[in-house]
BADOVEX-338210 format. One record per residue (C-alpha): residue number from 1; x, y, z; chain. Coordinates in nm, 4 decimals. Layout:
<sites>
site nr=NUM; east=X; north=Y; up=Z; kette=A
...
</sites>
This chain:
<sites>
site nr=1; east=2.2450; north=0.3233; up=-14.2846; kette=A
site nr=2; east=2.6147; north=0.2466; up=-14.2392; kette=A
site nr=3; east=2.6250; north=0.4968; up=-13.9616; kette=A
site nr=4; east=2.3449; north=0.3275; up=-13.7692; kette=A
site nr=5; east=2.5025; north=-0.0179; up=-13.8135; kette=A
site nr=6; east=2.8339; north=0.1166; up=-13.6750; kette=A
site nr=7; east=2.6648; north=0.2636; up=-13.3724; kette=A
site nr=8; east=2.4877; north=-0.0670; up=-13.2938; kette=A
site nr=9; east=2.8127; north=-0.2598; up=-13.3326; kette=A
site nr=10; east=3.0028; north=-0.0330; up=-13.0977; kette=A
site nr=11; east=2.7230; north=-0.0552; up=-12.8332; kette=A
site nr=12; east=2.7212; north=-0.4343; up=-12.8456; kette=A
site nr=13; east=3.1005; north=-0.4481; up=-12.8051; kette=A
site nr=14; east=3.0918; north=-0.2203; up=-12.4956; kette=A
site nr=15; east=2.8227; north=-0.4343; up=-12.3355; kette=A
site nr=16; east=3.0261; north=-0.7507; up=-12.3909; kette=A
site nr=17; east=3.3346; north=-0.5942; up=-12.2314; kette=A
site nr=18; east=3.1332; north=-0.4832; up=-11.9241; kette=A
site nr=19; east=2.9917; north=-0.8313; up=-11.8711; kette=A
site nr=20; east=3.3395; north=-0.9812; up=-11.8965; kette=A
site nr=21; east=3.4686; north=-0.7401; up=-11.6341; kette=A
site nr=22; east=3.1842; north=-0.8200; up=-11.3950; kette=A
site nr=23; east=3.2357; north=-1.1906; up=-11.4398; kette=A
site nr=24; east=3.5931; north=-1.1555; up=-11.3149; kette=A
site nr=25; east=3.4840; north=-1.0097; up=-10.9774; kette=A
site nr=26; east=3.2985; north=-1.1570; up=-10.6779; kette=A
site nr=27; east=2.9650; north=-1.0261; up=-10.5648; kette=A
site nr=28; east=3.1285; north=-0.8143; up=-10.2916; kette=A
site nr=29; east=3.4029; north=-0.6756; up=-10.5064; kette=A
site nr=30; east=3.6798; north=-0.9147; up=-10.3950; kette=A
site nr=31; east=3.8703; north=-1.1087; up=-10.6573; kette=A
site nr=32; east=3.7838; north=-1.4742; up=-10.7061; kette=A
site nr=33; east=3.9982; north=-1.7041; up=-10.4979; kette=A
site nr=34; east=4.0555; north=-1.4408; up=-10.2231; kette=A
site nr=35; east=3.9918; north=-1.4901; up=-9.8481; kette=A
site nr=36; east=3.6152; north=-1.4590; up=-9.8881; kette=A
site nr=37; east=3.5925; north=-1.6986; up=-10.1786; kette=A
site nr=38; east=3.4288; north=-1.6425; up=-10.5133; kette=A
site nr=39; east=3.0754; north=-1.5413; up=-10.5904; kette=A
site nr=40; east=2.8682; north=-1.7572; up=-10.3533; kette=A
site nr=41; east=3.1869; north=-1.9322; up=-10.2309; kette=A
site nr=42; east=3.2541; north=-2.0342; up=-9.8666; kette=A
site nr=43; east=3.3800; north=-1.7841; up=-9.6079; kette=A
site nr=44; east=3.7318; north=-1.8723; up=-9.4875; kette=A
site nr=45; east=3.7485; north=-1.8831; up=-9.1043; kette=A
site nr=46; east=3.9637; north=-2.0155; up=-8.8198; kette=A
site nr=47; east=3.8408; north=-2.3028; up=-8.6061; kette=A
site nr=48; east=3.9026; north=-2.4321; up=-8.2556; kette=A
site nr=49; east=3.8473; north=-2.7949; up=-8.1546; kette=A
site nr=50; east=3.6590; north=-2.8100; up=-7.8229; kette=A
site nr=51; east=3.8325; north=-3.0045; up=-7.5477; kette=A
site nr=52; east=3.7270; north=-3.0349; up=-7.1851; kette=A
site nr=53; east=3.9782; north=-2.9716; up=-6.9079; kette=A
site nr=54; east=3.9772; north=-3.1898; up=-6.5943; kette=A
site nr=55; east=3.7564; north=-3.0567; up=-6.3158; kette=A
site nr=56; east=3.9406; north=-2.9167; up=-6.0149; kette=A
site nr=57; east=3.9641; north=-3.1466; up=-5.7139; kette=A
site nr=58; east=4.1036; north=-2.8885; up=-5.4734; kette=A
site nr=59; east=4.1562; north=-2.5164; up=-5.4344; kette=A
site nr=60; east=4.4439; north=-2.3471; up=-5.2531; kette=A
site nr=61; east=4.4145; north=-2.0164; up=-5.0739; kette=A
site nr=62; east=4.6192; north=-1.8120; up=-4.8292; kette=A
site nr=63; east=4.4772; north=-1.7853; up=-4.4787; kette=A
site nr=64; east=4.5682; north=-1.6325; up=-4.1443; kette=A
site nr=65; east=4.5706; north=-1.7870; up=-3.7992; kette=A
site nr=66; east=4.4462; north=-1.6154; up=-3.4857; kette=A
site nr=67; east=4.4000; north=-1.7249; up=-3.1282; kette=A
site nr=68; east=4.0488; north=-1.8531; up=-3.0684; kette=A
site nr=69; east=4.0220; north=-1.5944; up=-2.7886; kette=A
site nr=70; east=4.2522; north=-1.3032; up=-2.7118; kette=A
site nr=71; east=4.2282; north=-1.0004; up=-2.4855; kette=A
site nr=72; east=4.4368; north=-0.7224; up=-2.3381; kette=A
site nr=73; east=4.4144; north=-0.7394; up=-1.9569; kette=A
site nr=74; east=4.3932; north=-0.3850; up=-1.8222; kette=A
site nr=75; east=4.3655; north=-0.2368; up=-1.4751; kette=A
site nr=76; east=4.0131; north=-0.1321; up=-1.3755; kette=A
site nr=77; east=4.1337; north=0.0825; up=-1.0858; kette=A
site nr=78; east=4.4346; north=0.2938; up=-0.9987; kette=A
site nr=79; east=4.6888; north=0.1764; up=-0.7466; kette=A
site nr=80; east=5.0196; north=0.0119; up=-0.6667; kette=A
site nr=81; east=5.0884; north=-0.3482; up=-0.7693; kette=A
site nr=82; east=5.1496; north=-0.5583; up=-0.4565; kette=A
site nr=83; east=5.1400; north=-0.9027; up=-0.6203; kette=A
site nr=84; east=5.2194; north=-1.0115; up=-0.9780; kette=A
site nr=85; east=5.1736; north=-1.3857; up=-1.0333; kette=A
site nr=86; east=5.1825; north=-1.3211; up=-1.4099; kette=A
site nr=87; east=5.4972; north=-1.4433; up=-1.5829; kette=A
site nr=88; east=5.6014; north=-1.4190; up=-1.9459; kette=A
site nr=89; east=5.4286; north=-1.6890; up=-2.1524; kette=A
site nr=90; east=5.2759; north=-1.8614; up=-1.8498; kette=A
site nr=91; east=4.9696; north=-2.0816; up=-1.8958; kette=A
site nr=92; east=4.6882; north=-1.9733; up=-1.6643; kette=A
site nr=93; east=4.3471; north=-2.1197; up=-1.5849; kette=A
site nr=94; east=4.0201; north=-1.9321; up=-1.6096; kette=A
site nr=95; east=3.9836; north=-1.7018; up=-1.3090; kette=A
site nr=96; east=4.3533; north=-1.7173; up=-1.2143; kette=A
site nr=97; east=4.4976; north=-1.4059; up=-1.0464; kette=A
site nr=98; east=4.7294; north=-1.2169; up=-1.2836; kette=A
site nr=99; east=4.7985; north=-0.9020; up=-1.0782; kette=A
site nr=100; east=4.6845; north=-0.7554; up=-0.7453; kette=A
site nr=101; east=4.6667; north=-0.3863; up=-0.6515; kette=A
site nr=102; east=4.6913; north=-0.2450; up=-0.3001; kette=A
site nr=103; east=4.3439; north=-0.2562; up=-0.1411; kette=A
site nr=104; east=4.4300; north=-0.1818; up=0.2252; kette=A
site nr=105; east=4.2335; north=0.1434; up=0.2333; kette=A
site nr=106; east=3.9296; north=-0.0172; up=0.0752; kette=A
site nr=107; east=3.9361; north=-0.3070; up=0.3214; kette=A
site nr=108; east=3.9347; north=-0.0615; up=0.6113; kette=A
site nr=109; east=3.6334; north=0.1092; up=0.4563; kette=A
site nr=110; east=3.4707; north=-0.2316; up=0.4159; kette=A
site nr=111; east=3.5097; north=-0.3064; up=0.7883; kette=A
site nr=112; east=3.3331; north=0.0197; up=0.8753; kette=A
site nr=113; east=3.0586; north=-0.0528; up=0.6227; kette=A
site nr=114; east=3.0032; north=-0.4027; up=0.7591; kette=A
site nr=115; east=2.9816; north=-0.2671; up=1.1153; kette=A
site nr=116; east=2.7090; north=-0.0279; up=1.0028; kette=A
site nr=117; east=2.5371; north=-0.3135; up=0.8253; kette=A
site nr=118; east=2.5321; north=-0.5263; up=1.1409; kette=A
site nr=119; east=2.3841; north=-0.2365; up=1.3379; kette=A
site nr=120; east=2.1196; north=-0.1787; up=1.0705; kette=A
site nr=121; east=2.0232; north=-0.5462; up=1.0805; kette=A
site nr=122; east=1.9925; north=-0.5380; up=1.4595; kette=A
site nr=123; east=1.7765; north=-0.2229; up=1.4434; kette=A
site nr=124; east=1.5576; north=-0.3857; up=1.1818; kette=A
site nr=125; east=1.5121; north=-0.7017; up=1.3949; kette=A
site nr=126; east=1.4171; north=-0.4966; up=1.7032; kette=A
site nr=127; east=1.1759; north=-0.2807; up=1.5019; kette=A
site nr=128; east=1.0099; north=-0.5928; up=1.3656; kette=A
site nr=129; east=0.9231; north=-0.7023; up=1.7210; kette=A
site nr=130; east=0.7980; north=-0.3549; up=1.8154; kette=A
site nr=131; east=0.5858; north=-0.3424; up=1.5045; kette=A
site nr=132; east=0.4356; north=-0.6812; up=1.5870; kette=A
site nr=133; east=0.3067; north=-0.5658; up=1.9281; kette=A
site nr=134; east=0.1934; north=-0.2283; up=1.7949; kette=A
site nr=135; east=0.4638; north=-0.0177; up=1.9598; kette=A
site nr=136; east=0.6078; north=0.1042; up=1.6254; kette=A
site nr=137; east=0.4378; north=0.2941; up=1.3514; kette=A
site nr=138; east=0.4493; north=0.1795; up=0.9904; kette=A
site nr=139; east=0.6516; north=0.4863; up=0.8892; kette=A
site nr=140; east=0.9167; north=0.4160; up=1.1548; kette=A
site nr=141; east=0.9419; north=0.0555; up=1.0378; kette=A
site nr=142; east=0.9835; north=0.1661; up=0.6738; kette=A
site nr=143; east=1.2671; north=0.4023; up=0.7749; kette=A
site nr=144; east=1.4422; north=0.1171; up=0.9535; kette=A
site nr=145; east=1.4105; north=-0.1040; up=0.6445; kette=A
site nr=146; east=1.5524; north=0.1695; up=0.4211; kette=A
site nr=147; east=1.8516; north=0.2142; up=0.6541; kette=A
site nr=148; east=1.9244; north=-0.1592; up=0.6257; kette=A
site nr=149; east=1.9119; north=-0.1543; up=0.2448; kette=A
site nr=150; east=2.1408; north=0.1510; up=0.2359; kette=A
site nr=151; east=2.3960; north=-0.0228; up=0.4602; kette=A
site nr=152; east=2.3870; north=-0.3346; up=0.2390; kette=A
site nr=153; east=2.4449; north=-0.1261; up=-0.0766; kette=A
site nr=154; east=2.7386; north=0.0591; up=0.0826; kette=A
site nr=155; east=2.9104; north=-0.2677; up=0.1740; kette=A
site nr=156; east=2.8485; north=-0.4156; up=-0.1751; kette=A
site nr=157; east=2.9968; north=-0.1057; up=-0.3404; kette=A
site nr=158; east=3.3219; north=-0.1370; up=-0.1473; kette=A
site nr=159; east=3.3395; north=-0.5105; up=-0.2182; kette=A
site nr=160; east=3.3050; north=-0.4309; up=-0.5914; kette=A
site nr=161; east=3.5864; north=-0.1766; up=-0.5654; kette=A
site nr=162; east=3.8083; north=-0.4342; up=-0.3967; kette=A
site nr=163; east=3.7295; north=-0.6848; up=-0.6737; kette=A
site nr=164; east=3.8580; north=-0.4314; up=-0.9279; kette=A
site nr=165; east=4.1980; north=-0.4359; up=-0.7615; kette=A
site nr=166; east=4.2343; north=-0.7961; up=-0.8790; kette=A
site nr=167; east=4.3121; north=-0.8586; up=-1.2490; kette=A
site nr=168; east=4.2038; north=-1.2141; up=-1.3287; kette=A
site nr=169; east=4.2089; north=-1.4268; up=-1.6453; kette=A
site nr=170; east=3.8624; north=-1.4340; up=-1.8085; kette=A
site nr=171; east=3.9477; north=-1.7639; up=-1.9820; kette=A
site nr=172; east=4.2249; north=-2.0231; up=-1.9864; kette=A
site nr=173; east=4.5191; north=-1.9295; up=-2.2031; kette=A
site nr=174; east=4.8792; north=-1.8154; up=-2.2286; kette=A
site nr=175; east=5.0038; north=-1.4773; up=-2.1089; kette=A
site nr=176; east=5.2136; north=-1.2609; up=-2.3345; kette=A
site nr=177; east=5.5222; north=-1.0668; up=-2.2322; kette=A
site nr=178; east=5.4737; north=-0.8804; up=-1.9021; kette=A
site nr=179; east=5.6459; north=-0.5425; up=-1.8730; kette=A
site nr=180; east=5.5422; north=-0.4529; up=-1.5143; kette=A
site nr=181; east=5.6937; north=-0.5299; up=-1.1756; kette=A
site nr=182; east=5.5713; north=-0.5416; up=-0.8167; kette=A
site nr=183; east=5.5638; north=-0.1873; up=-0.6784; kette=A
site nr=184; east=5.4734; north=-0.0274; up=-1.0115; kette=A
site nr=185; east=5.1812; north=0.2135; up=-1.0024; kette=A
site nr=186; east=4.9107; north=0.1804; up=-1.2663; kette=A
site nr=187; east=4.6055; north=0.3850; up=-1.3578; kette=A
site nr=188; east=4.2669; north=0.2612; up=-1.4650; kette=A
site nr=189; east=4.2957; north=0.1447; up=-1.8265; kette=A
site nr=190; east=4.6692; north=0.0690; up=-1.8195; kette=A
site nr=191; east=4.7741; north=-0.2565; up=-1.9897; kette=A
site nr=192; east=4.8954; north=-0.5296; up=-1.7580; kette=A
site nr=193; east=4.9344; north=-0.8283; up=-1.9912; kette=A
site nr=194; east=4.7857; north=-0.9971; up=-2.2986; kette=A
site nr=195; east=4.6055; north=-1.3302; up=-2.2786; kette=A
site nr=196; east=4.5570; north=-1.5661; up=-2.5735; kette=A
site nr=197; east=4.3897; north=-1.9053; up=-2.6024; kette=A
site nr=198; east=4.6219; north=-2.0830; up=-2.8490; kette=A
site nr=199; east=4.5299; north=-2.4467; up=-2.7964; kette=A
site nr=200; east=4.2488; north=-2.3813; up=-3.0414; kette=A
site nr=201; east=4.3154; north=-2.1449; up=-3.3323; kette=A
site nr=202; east=4.0847; north=-1.9522; up=-3.5603; kette=A
site nr=203; east=4.1611; north=-1.9900; up=-3.9326; kette=A
site nr=204; east=4.0280; north=-1.7258; up=-4.1717; kette=A
site nr=205; east=4.0524; north=-1.7364; up=-4.5521; kette=A
site nr=206; east=3.8482; north=-1.6463; up=-4.8611; kette=A
site nr=207; east=3.7004; north=-1.8383; up=-5.1532; kette=A
site nr=208; east=3.6446; north=-1.6886; up=-5.5009; kette=A
site nr=209; east=3.2901; north=-1.6624; up=-5.6299; kette=A
site nr=210; east=3.3134; north=-1.9775; up=-5.8432; kette=A
site nr=211; east=3.3916; north=-2.1871; up=-5.5325; kette=A
site nr=212; east=3.1817; north=-1.9859; up=-5.2877; kette=A
site nr=213; east=2.9279; north=-2.2664; up=-5.2415; kette=A
site nr=214; east=3.1773; north=-2.5542; up=-5.2301; kette=A
site nr=215; east=3.2087; north=-2.5553; up=-4.8486; kette=A
site nr=216; east=2.9537; north=-2.6060; up=-4.5729; kette=A
site nr=217; east=2.9888; north=-2.5786; up=-4.1930; kette=A
site nr=218; east=3.1481; north=-2.8981; up=-4.0680; kette=A
site nr=219; east=3.3687; north=-2.9497; up=-4.3742; kette=A
site nr=220; east=3.7401; north=-3.0155; up=-4.3249; kette=A
site nr=221; east=4.0270; north=-2.8192; up=-4.4803; kette=A
site nr=222; east=4.4033; north=-2.8420; up=-4.4280; kette=A
site nr=223; east=4.6173; north=-2.5517; up=-4.3060; kette=A
site nr=224; east=4.9922; north=-2.5754; up=-4.3745; kette=A
site nr=225; east=5.2742; north=-2.3558; up=-4.2470; kette=A
site nr=226; east=5.5074; north=-2.4010; up=-4.5449; kette=A
site nr=227; east=5.7979; north=-2.2182; up=-4.3804; kette=A
site nr=228; east=5.8022; north=-2.4516; up=-4.0808; kette=A
site nr=229; east=5.6772; north=-2.7650; up=-4.2521; kette=A
site nr=230; east=5.3807; north=-2.8039; up=-4.0161; kette=A
site nr=231; east=5.0164; north=-2.8673; up=-4.0991; kette=A
site nr=232; east=4.6866; north=-2.9414; up=-3.9263; kette=A
site nr=233; east=4.3248; north=-3.0080; up=-4.0142; kette=A
site nr=234; east=4.0643; north=-2.7379; up=-3.9581; kette=A
site nr=235; east=3.6866; north=-2.7636; up=-3.9257; kette=A
site nr=236; east=3.4752; north=-2.5015; up=-4.1008; kette=A
site nr=237; east=3.2472; north=-2.3319; up=-3.8472; kette=A
site nr=238; east=3.0990; north=-2.0393; up=-4.0418; kette=A
site nr=239; east=3.0824; north=-1.8745; up=-4.3850; kette=A
site nr=240; east=2.9968; north=-1.5146; up=-4.4612; kette=A
site nr=241; east=2.6443; north=-1.5210; up=-4.6121; kette=A
site nr=242; east=2.7360; north=-1.2644; up=-4.8816; kette=A
site nr=243; east=3.0288; north=-1.2046; up=-5.1166; kette=A
site nr=244; east=3.2565; north=-0.9087; up=-5.0664; kette=A
site nr=245; east=3.1305; north=-0.6332; up=-5.3014; kette=A
site nr=246; east=3.4883; north=-0.5235; up=-5.3756; kette=A
site nr=247; east=3.6619; north=-0.8543; up=-5.4501; kette=A
site nr=248; east=3.3685; north=-1.0964; up=-5.4966; kette=A
site nr=249; east=3.5074; north=-1.3446; up=-5.2468; kette=A
site nr=250; east=3.3406; north=-1.5252; up=-4.9589; kette=A
site nr=251; east=3.5049; north=-1.5213; up=-4.6172; kette=A
site nr=252; east=3.5356; north=-1.8520; up=-4.4334; kette=A
site nr=253; east=3.6175; north=-1.9210; up=-4.0679; kette=A
site nr=254; east=3.7436; north=-2.2549; up=-3.9383; kette=A
site nr=255; east=3.8809; north=-2.3915; up=-3.6091; kette=A
site nr=256; east=4.2132; north=-2.5718; up=-3.5690; kette=A
site nr=257; east=4.2884; north=-2.8077; up=-3.2806; kette=A
site nr=258; east=4.6351; north=-2.6853; up=-3.1812; kette=A
site nr=259; east=4.6950; north=-2.8649; up=-2.8536; kette=A
site nr=260; east=5.0285; north=-2.9905; up=-2.9872; kette=A
site nr=261; east=5.1376; north=-2.6348; up=-3.0724; kette=A
site nr=262; east=5.2134; north=-2.7240; up=-3.4336; kette=A
site nr=263; east=5.0919; north=-2.3876; up=-3.5662; kette=A
site nr=264; east=5.1549; north=-2.0340; up=-3.4432; kette=A
site nr=265; east=4.8811; north=-1.7756; up=-3.3998; kette=A
site nr=266; east=4.9351; north=-1.4655; up=-3.6102; kette=A
site nr=267; east=5.0996; north=-1.6508; up=-3.8988; kette=A
site nr=268; east=5.0011; north=-1.7117; up=-4.2607; kette=A
site nr=269; east=4.9183; north=-2.0601; up=-4.3872; kette=A
site nr=270; east=4.8275; north=-2.2234; up=-4.7152; kette=A
site nr=271; east=4.4750; north=-2.3637; up=-4.7011; kette=A
site nr=272; east=4.3822; north=-2.6632; up=-4.9146; kette=A
site nr=273; east=4.0086; north=-2.6798; up=-4.9831; kette=A
site nr=274; east=3.8710; north=-3.0068; up=-5.1267; kette=A
site nr=275; east=3.6223; north=-2.9658; up=-5.4106; kette=A
site nr=276; east=3.3491; north=-3.2092; up=-5.5078; kette=A
site nr=277; east=3.4454; north=-3.4166; up=-5.8107; kette=A
site nr=278; east=3.2464; north=-3.2955; up=-6.1059; kette=A
site nr=279; east=3.3326; north=-3.5552; up=-6.3696; kette=A
site nr=280; east=3.4131; north=-3.3928; up=-6.7010; kette=A
site nr=281; east=3.5233; north=-3.0363; up=-6.6524; kette=A
site nr=282; east=3.4164; north=-2.7308; up=-6.8457; kette=A
site nr=283; east=3.5333; north=-2.6576; up=-7.2008; kette=A
site nr=284; east=3.7371; north=-2.3363; up=-7.2381; kette=A
site nr=285; east=3.6778; north=-2.1527; up=-7.5663; kette=A
site nr=286; east=3.8582; north=-1.8406; up=-7.6977; kette=A
site nr=287; east=3.6646; north=-1.5336; up=-7.5873; kette=A
site nr=288; east=3.6390; north=-1.3872; up=-7.9394; kette=A
site nr=289; east=3.4287; north=-1.6835; up=-8.0542; kette=A
site nr=290; east=3.1264; north=-1.5735; up=-7.8504; kette=A
site nr=291; east=2.8373; north=-1.3606; up=-7.9718; kette=A
site nr=292; east=2.5712; north=-1.2119; up=-7.7460; kette=A
site nr=293; east=2.2122; north=-1.1184; up=-7.8156; kette=A
site nr=294; east=1.8952; north=-1.0712; up=-7.6120; kette=A
site nr=295; east=1.8764; north=-1.4439; up=-7.5394; kette=A
site nr=296; east=2.2362; north=-1.4789; up=-7.4198; kette=A
site nr=297; east=2.5613; north=-1.6219; up=-7.5566; kette=A
site nr=298; east=2.5977; north=-1.8407; up=-7.8641; kette=A
site nr=299; east=2.8708; north=-1.9863; up=-8.0843; kette=A
site nr=300; east=2.9041; north=-2.0891; up=-8.4485; kette=A
site nr=301; east=3.0054; north=-2.4491; up=-8.5105; kette=A
site nr=302; east=3.1435; north=-2.5871; up=-8.8375; kette=A
site nr=303; east=2.9200; north=-2.8726; up=-8.9547; kette=A
site nr=304; east=2.9586; north=-3.0176; up=-9.3052; kette=A
site nr=305; east=3.0946; north=-2.6928; up=-9.4466; kette=A
site nr=306; east=2.8117; north=-2.4892; up=-9.2984; kette=A
site nr=307; east=2.7874; north=-2.2592; up=-8.9957; kette=A
site nr=308; east=2.5551; north=-2.3857; up=-8.7231; kette=A
site nr=309; east=2.4352; north=-2.1603; up=-8.4387; kette=A
site nr=310; east=2.4703; north=-2.3183; up=-8.0928; kette=A
site nr=311; east=2.3334; north=-2.1698; up=-7.7695; kette=A
site nr=312; east=2.5620; north=-2.2387; up=-7.4709; kette=A
site nr=313; east=2.5750; north=-2.1866; up=-7.0952; kette=A
site nr=314; east=2.8947; north=-2.0208; up=-6.9753; kette=A
site nr=315; east=3.0945; north=-2.0318; up=-6.6528; kette=A
site nr=316; east=3.4262; north=-1.8802; up=-6.5476; kette=A
site nr=317; east=3.5498; north=-1.5938; up=-6.7654; kette=A
site nr=318; east=3.9112; north=-1.4835; up=-6.8069; kette=A
site nr=319; east=4.0650; north=-1.2211; up=-7.0375; kette=A
site nr=320; east=4.1350; north=-1.4820; up=-7.3074; kette=A
site nr=321; east=3.8722; north=-1.7511; up=-7.2638; kette=A
site nr=322; east=3.5239; north=-1.8372; up=-7.1430; kette=A
site nr=323; east=3.4286; north=-2.1769; up=-6.9999; kette=A
site nr=324; east=3.1316; north=-2.3508; up=-7.1582; kette=A
site nr=325; east=2.9563; north=-2.5708; up=-6.9043; kette=A
site nr=326; east=2.6581; north=-2.6733; up=-7.1168; kette=A
site nr=327; east=2.5709; north=-2.6891; up=-7.4867; kette=A
site nr=328; east=2.9086; north=-2.7922; up=-7.6321; kette=A
site nr=329; east=3.0649; north=-3.1358; up=-7.6804; kette=A
site nr=330; east=3.4283; north=-3.2362; up=-7.7027; kette=A
site nr=331; east=3.5396; north=-3.2551; up=-8.0642; kette=A
site nr=332; east=3.3041; north=-2.9832; up=-8.1860; kette=A
site nr=333; east=3.4779; north=-2.7323; up=-8.4136; kette=A
site nr=334; east=3.4058; north=-2.3786; up=-8.2982; kette=A
site nr=335; east=3.4436; north=-2.0864; up=-8.5401; kette=A
site nr=336; east=3.6711; north=-1.8274; up=-8.3767; kette=A
site nr=337; east=3.7167; north=-1.5696; up=-8.6553; kette=A
site nr=338; east=3.4916; north=-1.3972; up=-8.9047; kette=A
site nr=339; east=3.1848; north=-1.4518; up=-8.6866; kette=A
site nr=340; east=3.0572; north=-1.0995; up=-8.7552; kette=A
site nr=341; east=2.9807; north=-1.2030; up=-9.1152; kette=A
site nr=342; east=2.8279; north=-1.5401; up=-9.0293; kette=A
site nr=343; east=2.4657; north=-1.6476; up=-9.0314; kette=A
site nr=344; east=2.2976; north=-1.9813; up=-8.9695; kette=A
site nr=345; east=2.3686; north=-2.2109; up=-9.2650; kette=A
site nr=346; east=2.6372; north=-1.9906; up=-9.4213; kette=A
site nr=347; east=2.9008; north=-2.1774; up=-9.6258; kette=A
site nr=348; east=3.2418; north=-2.1781; up=-9.4491; kette=A
site nr=349; east=3.5884; north=-2.3194; up=-9.5007; kette=A
site nr=350; east=3.8287; north=-2.3826; up=-9.2091; kette=A
site nr=351; east=4.1545; north=-2.2203; up=-9.3124; kette=A
site nr=352; east=4.3417; north=-2.2830; up=-8.9846; kette=A
site nr=353; east=4.2891; north=-2.4535; up=-8.6487; kette=A
site nr=354; east=4.3830; north=-2.2744; up=-8.3246; kette=A
site nr=355; east=4.6152; north=-2.4441; up=-8.0773; kette=A
site nr=356; east=4.4574; north=-2.5656; up=-7.7487; kette=A
site nr=357; east=4.4332; north=-2.3111; up=-7.4671; kette=A
site nr=358; east=4.6976; north=-2.3455; up=-7.1960; kette=A
site nr=359; east=4.5936; north=-2.1036; up=-6.9258; kette=A
site nr=360; east=4.6029; north=-2.1814; up=-6.5593; kette=A
site nr=361; east=4.2713; north=-2.2455; up=-6.3943; kette=A
</sites>
């Protein structure tokens, strides 16, 4: 009997010791008072107080200026230059003669062609009378008409060849540097001079995706040559209908009235693009605070010591933050650590508060 009583006593003592050991540990094996709290205690997390940043009122981009029209004037025929009205940097009107090639041989050919044309016209007039009184057959009259058309075409061909000996300005503009002289021989395709219309300039720049819809044709932007301290207004005339697949930017083209010569074609400028005022801006939140599921992005907010799930609409993303444009209010405390262990209604304790984000927009 004593033996049985001893066995029961030892069993009871071992059970008491086991219960005491279990009571000193949390449900997940962590000691009481540790980072995860005691059995059923709150989860210790970091918080971030939501604060909206002011909405942007303007965007700055780098742009390039080009002449509204520019062309390389090239010889269309081969020959010797006999006249060169073109001068370096000279302003010329539309249709002005820039260079003239020797056309003496062609003009002699034109005289012969015109003489044949006059004869063909006289033959055709005489044959018309003969045909009227029945002295000429229809076939003979048709041959006379064909001879007239052939003579006309021959004269027109020579006139076209003479026209090609004249290099004229296709639009009003300024000539570039001219490297030819009277007496120089050129071949068809040789460059004679450049012509640029610089009283109106073409401004080209790009907008990032987030501002891709902020401009419409007719809007005004400002182009500034920072090196020379000059600026001018530009009117948007067209936008590329699609974003660049490589850089996700939208190309924009605008026109600058440059009659005062304030800006130089071929240079870079800083473009200031006005943005529509949007009132309160977006709220940037540390990127690690976000969780994604099949329905989209959501955050955990700290409310009365509990975790509350909040669905949000996001905007611009950067490596360290994501802008919340809908679903979050200023002053809300967002949980930014330990979110992998959180569930709706879980008990939490804010152990530290993150400093406000200070990244450039």
